[in-house]
Residue, then its C-alpha position, 0 to 999 in steps of 0.5 A: m524468529r517469524l513463522f512464514g506461510r506457505k501453501g500446503d495440503e489440507d489436513e484434518a481441519g477440514e477444507p475452509g471456505g472460500g474468501i474472506a467470510g470463509f476464512w473467518t469461520w474456519w478461524e472461529g472452529a480452528r481456534p482451539r487447535i491453533d492455540a494449543m499449537v502455539a502453546e506447543g511450538e508445533v510450527e510445522r502443524l501450524a503451517e499445515l493448518l493455517a497455509p490452506a486456510v489463507s490460499a483459499v482467500h487468495p493463493d498469493l497472500v503471504w502469512e506469518v505469525a509474529p509477536g503481537r503488540e497488545a496480544a502475544h501474537a499477531l497473524v499477519v496476512t499481507a499482499a507483500g508488496d503486490a498493489e493489486l492485492r493490497p486492498l484483500a488484505h485489509r478487508w481481511a483484517r477489517a473483518a477480523p475478531p476483536v483483539d484478545l490476549l492471544w491474538e491480534f490481526h495485521p494486513s502487513r508486516q508490523a515494525n518489530p521494536r525488537a528487530g536488532e535482536l532478530t537472526f535467521d537463516v538465508g541460504g545457509f547463512e546466519f543473517a542477523l538484523d544487527k549487523v545490517m548497514l544502510g546507505l541513505r540518500v534522499p534526492r532532492g525534492a523527493p518524498r522518498v529515501d533511497v536505501a543500499a543495504y549491506h550485510p557481511i553474508f551478501g557476497e556469498l548470496d545470489e542477487d534474488t536471495r539478497m534482495e529478499a533479505t533486505l526487503l524482509a529486514l526493512d519490513w521488519v525495522l520500518g514496517e511494510d507500509d511505511v517501506a511502500r511509503w517512503v522508501g524508493e530505490i532499494t540496492p542490495a550491496t555487497h560492500e558496505p556503503i560509504d557513511a552507512v549507518a546501522a539499520a536501526h537508524l532508519p525510522a528516524v530518518v524517515a520520520d524526519l522526511a515525513s514531517g515535511y510531509d504533514e500537511e496536504q500538499w499538491a503539485l501542479l505539472e505541465g507536460q503533453t498529451a499522446g498527441g502532443a498537445p499541452l497538458v496541465a495536471t494537479a496531483r496530490f504529493p506525495l500520492r501513494p496507494v498504500d495511504h488508502p488501501l480500501f480505496d480500489r474503486h476508480i471514479s473518473i469524471t470527464l468535463p467537456y469545457a466550452h471556452r479554451d485558449e489556443s493551446g486547448l487549456p480552460g479560458g474565459e468563463s470555463v475557468a469560473a465553471l471549473r473552479d465552481f466545480d472544484e469547490r463542490l467537489a472539495a465539500w463533498l470530499l471533505e464531508a466523505r473523507d473516508e470514502a474517497v480521495l481525489a488523485v489527480h485532475l488534468s485538463a487538456e484538449g477541451h476536457r478536465i479529466v477528475h481521478l477519484y479513488a473510493d471504497p466500493d462500499g461507499d456511495a462515491a460513484t452515485r455522488a459522482e454522477e450527481l455532480a456530474v449531472g450539474w455540469k452545464e458546458g457539455k455532457a459530462r461522463v463517469d466511468v468506474t472501474s476497479d483499479p486496486a493498483w491505481s494504475a489509471v494515475i501510475a504516472f503521478v504516484t510518487 
């Protein structure tokens, strides 16, 4: 059974400093009291101590204390599916002290190998994870599995509570990041789906699905601009922000090309010029793989637009400017914005 965070009043521990650095300074001073409360099983007092400290990082972060993988306990501070907050949670974990015998730290809920033994209260009813049954379907060509979840108490619960319990169960069985990565449509069901399997089988199904995407893949897409002009895009496939949680800086490079066909797509010498730019970009990204990633590039109406996402602590924006300076077919433009949810490429997220 995990302890879930909630906002609470300050207690005698004093007000923690704001932000990530403030949290870890506070943690160092409060650690003896935290250890004592955990040892004594003082759940409510621990919640009163931790809740304001996590809220000082961001009031919408969710926290819990769970069994650790290497340490006895894990403190999890998670965005709980909020893509805007995911980078903050990961930066919080990146700044954490080293794992010791008592504590480790995670920016998302981890899969629990003993999930089948967990039971907790949902709406006054006992929710045992070993009674969760799943209907699983992988749509043709899709890099996700759709899940219909059933539990005998679901008929007694309202829709929101059923969904909350389902999401929690999936996080415990699969791990929060892999739910974001591989699970598609989620439907809590009040009747057991046909051919349902126990929730414990979900990790094996996901592992089989994921094995088809071990190598880097790209999708070539065709469409139209808002004005109806032909558009061609090449997008990373699958494209998921969860795979790059610290890359919340969006860098777009716009390259006007001089030679185009009747539909506005690259033609003539511009094809070779764009290919050369792509090769130089790929060489840089191979060197800076821990700092930036190419998400999508698209061509339409005489312009190639390259969408990159990068860690703001790196020099990706400067490197992008250097690449753009070498473009000879018109004035290139580089725009840099904060975009933790990858909203600029949301149409291509799979």
